[in-house]
C-alpha positions in Angstrom: 4.3 -4.7 -2.5 2.8 -3.9 0.8 -1.4 -4.3 0.6 -2.9 -0.9 0.9 -5.7 -1.6 3.4 -6.8 1.2 4.8 -5.9 5.2 3.9 -7.3 7.3 6.0 -11.2 7.5 6.0 -11.9 6.6 3.2 -13.9 3.0 2.1 -11.5 0.2 1.6 -12.5 -3.1 0.0 -10.9 -4.5 2.3 -12.9 -3.9 5.2 -15.6 -6.2 3.0 -13.8 -9.0 3.2 -10.2 -8.6 4.2 -8.8 -12.6 3.8 -10.6 -12.1 -0.3 -8.5 -9.4 -1.5 -5.0 -9.8 0.3 -5.0 -13.3 -1.4 -6.4 -11.7 -4.8 -4.3 -8.6 -4.8 -1.8 -11.3 -4.7 -2.5 -13.3 -7.6 -3.6 -10.4 -9.8 -0.3 -8.8 -9.4 1.7 -12.2 -10.1 -0.9 -13.2 -13.3 -0.8 -9.9 -14.6 2.9 -9.0 -15.1 3.3 -12.5 -16.8 0.7 -11.3 -19.2 2.4 -8.1 -19.8 5.8 -8.8 -19.8 4.9 -11.8 -22.6 3.1 -9.1 -24.5 6.4 -7.2 -24.5 8.6 -9.7 -25.1 6.2 -11.3 -28.3 6.3 -7.6 -29.5 2.1 -7.2 -28.6 1.5 -4.1 -27.9 1.0 -1.9 -30.7 -2.6 -3.2 -30.6 -3.0 -1.4 -27.1 -1.3 1.5 -27.8 -3.6 2.2 -31.2 -6.7 0.9 -28.3 -5.2 3.6 -25.5 -5.0 6.7 -28.3 -8.2 6.1 -29.5 -9.8 5.6 -26.2 -12.9 3.7 -28.0 -12.5 0.2 -27.9 -13.2 -1.9 -24.7 -10.5 -4.3 -23.8 -11.1 -7.7 -23.7 -10.2 -10.2 -21.0 -6.6 -11.6 -21.3 -7.2 -14.7 -19.4 -8.2 -17.1 -22.4 -5.5 -15.5 -24.6 -3.0 -15.6 -22.2 -3.1 -19.0 -20.7 -2.5 -20.2 -24.4 0.4 -18.8 -24.7 3.7 -20.2 -24.0 6.8 -18.3 -23.7 10.6 -19.5 -22.4 11.5 -18.4 -18.6 13.7 -16.4 -17.9 15.2 -15.3 -14.4 12.3 -12.6 -14.3 9.8 -15.1 -14.0 11.3 -15.6 -10.6 11.4 -12.0 -9.8 10.8 -8.1 -10.5 13.7 -6.2 -9.5 13.1 -2.3 -9.5 15.9 -0.3 -8.0 15.9 -1.9 -4.4 12.5 -3.5 -4.9 11.9 -7.2 -5.7 8.7 -9.3 -5.6 8.2 -13.0 -6.3 6.5 -14.3 -9.6 5.6 -17.4 -10.0 5.2 -19.0 -14.1 2.2 -19.5 -15.6 0.6 -23.1 -15.2 1.3 -22.3 -11.5 -1.0 -19.3 -11.0 -3.6 -21.0 -13.8 -3.9 -23.7 -10.9 -4.2 -20.8 -8.5 -6.8 -18.7 -9.8 -10.0 -18.9 -7.4 -13.7 -19.0 -9.0 -14.1 -15.0 -7.1 -11.5 -13.9 -9.6 -14.1 -13.8 -11.9 -16.7 -12.5 -10.6 -17.1 -8.6 -10.8 -14.2 -8.5 -13.6 -14.4 -4.9 -14.7 -15.0 -3.5 -11.3 -12.6 -5.6 -9.4 -9.5 -6.5 -11.2 -6.1 -4.8 -12.4 -5.6 -4.6 -16.2 -2.7 -2.2 -17.2 -1.9 -1.4 -20.2 0.6 -0.3 -22.7 0.3 3.6 -22.7 3.8 3.7 -24.2 6.3 1.9 -25.8 9.0 0.3 -23.1 12.3 0.0 -24.3 13.5 -1.9 -21.6 13.1 -4.5 -18.9 13.7 -2.1 -16.3 11.1 0.7 -18.3 8.5 -1.9 -17.8 8.7 -2.4 -14.6 8.4 1.3 -13.9 5.1 1.6 -15.9 3.5 -1.4 -14.2 4.8 -1.0 -10.9 3.4 2.5 -11.4 -0.1 1.6 -12.8 0.3 -1.2 -9.9 0.3 1.5 -7.3 -3.5 3.4 -8.7 -4.8 -0.2 -8.5 -4.4 -0.1 -4.9 -5.4 3.6 -4.6 -8.6 2.5 -6.5 -9.2 -0.4 -4.0 -8.1 1.5 -1.1 -10.9 4.3 -1.5 -13.7 2.3 -3.2 -15.9 -0.6 -3.5 -18.4 -1.9 -6.1 -21.5 0.3 -4.9 -19.3 2.6 -2.4 -16.4 5.7 -3.2 -14.8 7.8 -1.2 -12.9 11.7 -2.7 -9.2 10.5 -3.1 -7.0 13.6 -2.5 -4.7 14.1 -4.9 -1.9 14.4 -2.4 -1.9 10.6 -1.4 -1.0 9.9 -5.2 2.3 11.9 -5.0 3.0 10.9 -1.1 6.8 9.3 -1.7 6.5 7.8 2.0 3.4 6.1 1.4 4.7 4.8 -2.5 8.0 3.4 -0.7 5.7 1.3 1.5 2.9 0.4 -0.7 6.0 -0.1 -4.3 9.0 -1.9 -2.0 7.4 -4.0 0.8 6.6 -7.8 0.6 3.2 -8.7 -0.5 2.6 -9.4 3.5 2.7 -6.2 5.1 -0.4 -4.9 5.3 -0.8 -1.2 5.8 -3.0 1.4 7.5 -1.9 4.9 6.5 -2.7 7.6 8.7 -6.3 6.0 9.7 -9.0 7.7 11.6 -10.6 5.3 14.6 -13.8 6.2 16.2 -12.8 6.2 19.7 -16.3 6.6 22.4 -18.1 8.6 19.7 -15.1 11.0 18.6 -12.9 10.8 15.3 -8.9 10.4 16.1 -6.5 10.4 13.3 -4.0 7.7 14.1 -0.3 8.2 12.4 1.0 5.1 9.8 0.7 1.6 11.1 2.1 -1.3 9.5 1.0 -4.7 10.4 4.5 -7.3 9.6 3.3 -10.7 9.9 5.2 -11.2 13.3 4.9 -7.6 14.7 2.8 -4.3 14.5 5.2 -1.5 13.8 3.2 2.2 15.3 5.1 5.7 13.1 5.4 8.5 13.8 6.9 10.6 10.5 8.3 14.0 11.1 10.0 15.6 8.0 9.9 19.3 7.6 12.9 20.7 5.4 15.7 18.5 4.2 19.0 18.1 6.7 17.3 19.9 9.6 18.0 18.6 12.7 15.8 17.1 15.4 16.7 17.5 19.1 13.9 16.3 22.1 13.6 18.7 24.8 10.9 17.0 26.8 7.8 15.1 26.7 5.7 18.0 24.8 8.3 20.2 22.5 11.3 19.7 20.7 13.7 21.8 19.2 13.9 22.1 15.2 17.8 23.4 14.0 18.2 23.9 10.3 21.8 26.1 10.5 21.8 28.8 13.1 17.8 29.1 13.5 16.4 27.3 16.2 12.0 26.1 16.6 10.2 24.8 18.8 8.0 21.9 17.5 5.1 19.9 18.3 6.7 16.5 19.7 5.7 13.2 17.5 5.9 11.4 20.4 2.3 12.9 21.4 0.9 11.2 18.3 3.0 8.3 18.4 1.6 7.1 21.5 -1.7 8.2 20.8 -1.6 5.5 17.9 -0.4 2.9 20.0 -2.7 3.9 22.8 -5.6 3.0 20.8 -3.7 0.2 18.7 -3.2 -1.7 22.6 -6.8 -1.3 23.3 -7.9 -2.6 20.1 -5.7 -6.1 21.0 -6.4 -6.2 24.3 -10.3 -6.0 23.6 -10.1 -9.1 20.8 -7.6 -10.9 22.2 -4.6 -10.4 19.8 -1.0 -11.3 21.2 1.3 -9.3 18.8 4.2 -7.2 19.8 3.5 -3.5 18.9 7.0 -1.6 18.5 7.3 2.5 18.3 9.0 4.0 15.5 9.9 8.0 14.4 11.1 8.2 11.1 12.4 10.9 9.2 13.9 10.2 5.9 15.5 13.7 5.2 16.7 14.8 8.2 18.8 13.7 11.7 17.2 12.9 14.9 20.0 13.9 17.8 20.0 12.6 21.4 17.7 9.4 21.2 18.5 7.5 24.3 16.3 10.1 26.7 12.4 8.1 25.5 13.1 4.4 26.4 10.9 2.0 23.9 11.0 3.7 20.9 13.2 3.3 17.9 14.8 6.5 15.6 15.1 6.2 12.2 16.4 8.9 10.5 18.7 10.0 7.2 21.9 7.8 8.1 19.6 5.0 9.4 16.7 4.4 6.9 18.5 2.9 3.9 19.4 -0.5 7.0 15.8 -0.1 8.5 14.2 -0.3 5.4 16.1 -2.7 4.1 15.6 -5.1 6.8 12.1 -4.5 5.9 12.1 -5.8 2.7 13.9 -8.8 3.5 11.4 -10.4 5.7 9.8 -13.4 3.2 7.6 -14.8 5.6 3.9 -15.3 5.0 0.7 -13.8 6.3 -0.2 -15.0 9.4 -3.3 -15.7 10.9 -2.8 -13.4 13.8 -1.6 -10.7 11.7 -4.9 -10.8 9.7 -6.9 -10.8 13.2 -5.2 -7.7 14.2 -6.0 -6.3 10.8 -9.8 -7.2 10.8 -9.5 -5.9 14.5 -8.5 -2.4 13.4 -10.9 -2.3 10.6 -13.9 -3.0 12.7 -13.2 0.3 14.7 -11.9 3.0 12.0 -14.4 5.1 10.4 -15.3 5.5 7.0 -16.5 8.2 4.7 -18.1 7.5 1.8 -21.1 8.1 -0.7 -23.1 5.6 -3.2 -21.9 5.6 -6.4 -24.8 6.9 -9.2 -25.7 3.9 -11.4 -25.8 5.5 -15.2 -29.0 4.0 -15.9 -30.8 5.5 -12.3 -29.1 8.5 -13.5 -30.9 8.9 -16.3 -34.3 7.9 -15.3 -34.0 10.5 -12.4 -34.3 13.0 -15.2 -37.7 12.4 -16.7 
């Protein structure tokens, strides 16, 4: 699951400590899957369901209870398969040794604690429940810290492309989704930036009507064809080139040596005459499955240059947030 390190201009926990949270996310994801799967296999979910329905009793930390439990090993202890998505997990003993001291700090505010909001009948049901809750947890990390919060637009929770990137790509991928950069005191919204361990992908999205065909006409406009209807649209290369220019400048100023690749993506349409633009890869409905499958198969771990690149980008983004209100302070202010 690609890590959502920046979403638009929302405050992100990764901005505060990139290395810590990239590592912590992977550990939390692994250990909580083992905990949830073990509870399901042993039938220890009915108590949680009752608590969820009552919404009264606070949850207790699973760690002491979980690591005392032993369950039989199956192939699911090595990977989780959800349709075309798979992610690696380790056994309980390995995960116990991996837990760092900071995993227990600020537990209520920072840890991921999935729950059973219905009783899964199959392993696939369980996986879907888990992955959906993990996506909501990623949205929380991408829009709040312990003391700050940004207003999260509900459309991002329904964004199918954002879900595809965060739910189906490897943990070692770092995603900046339409970030807003501060360039010469002016906010500039970029496209999608996906940092793999070996390269930086700048992605311009072209998704309108299903089955639309897009034809590059020149440097500024393209033609969109739907049946017999033609319509001029602004070229996606304008925004894509702007994103690449921003990334190049930041990389150059920070000594980042990482290849930058430009991609025009249309999952539901077709792009014709793509030989007119040099140095750009066009991914449309015909080529998207193979392209995405290739991205998923990258098993390389995170690289130092990749983290340095992400950090340099995060140092130049714009953040709009407000301070969270402490319940105690809020009550005191009323007297």
